[in-house]
N, C-alpha and C positions, 0 to 999 in steps of 0.2 A: 596160705591152705591153713585150715584149723584142724587141731587133733584133739580128740577127746578120749580120755583113758577112764574106765571105770575099774574101780579097786574092789574086790571081793570084800564083804563084810564092812563096808563103809558106805556112808549116804552120799559122801561127796565124790566129784570127779575132778581128774586133772584136765586142764583145758589151756592150751597155748596155741600160737601161731608159728608157722615156720616157712622158711623160705625155699625149702626142699621141695622136690616135684612129689607127687603120690607114688610113683613107682619106687622111688629111693626109700622112702618111709616104709612101704608095704614090705620091700626087701628085707629092711632092717628088722623090723618087728617079726617077720617070717622066721629069719634065721636065727633070732632070739629065742622064740618059741620052739623051733626044731631042737635047740640046744638041751632042752629038758628043764624041769622044775627048778634047779638050781641055778639056771641062768638069771642073768640081769638084763634087762632091755635099757638101752641108753638112747636118749633123744635130746636134741639140742633146738631151741626155739630161736627166733630172729633176733633176740636180744642178746643172744650168746648164753642163756640159762642153760644148764644141762639137768636133764630128768633121769633119775635111775630108779627103774621100776623092777622089783624082782617077778619073775615070770609066774610064779605059783600064786600070786595075788590078784593077777589079770581077770577082770569080769569080762570086758569088752573093749576094743579099740575102734574108734569112729574116726574115718578120715574123710573130711568135708573139702571137696575140691572147689566148691563155689563159695565165695565169700558171704558171710552171714548178712542178712539185710538188717539195715540199721532203722530205727524208729525215729521219727521226729525230724528235725532239721539238719542234723549231722551230715557232713559231707561223705 
């Protein structure tokens, strides 16, 4: 599953894949946002990288349940 996080006042977004299901990710994000502006959202990708994002900088979070389509002859 792919996660896209938009950061306020930034033209780039954070994009990574995770093996967790959508419900787990959504609950984690929701609890971080509910903690207030001083909270930090913690997410982990499928390679073990950890992303810490301050909640006050969030513009959006997109959870893509379907894998992205590949172009060309990639498997």
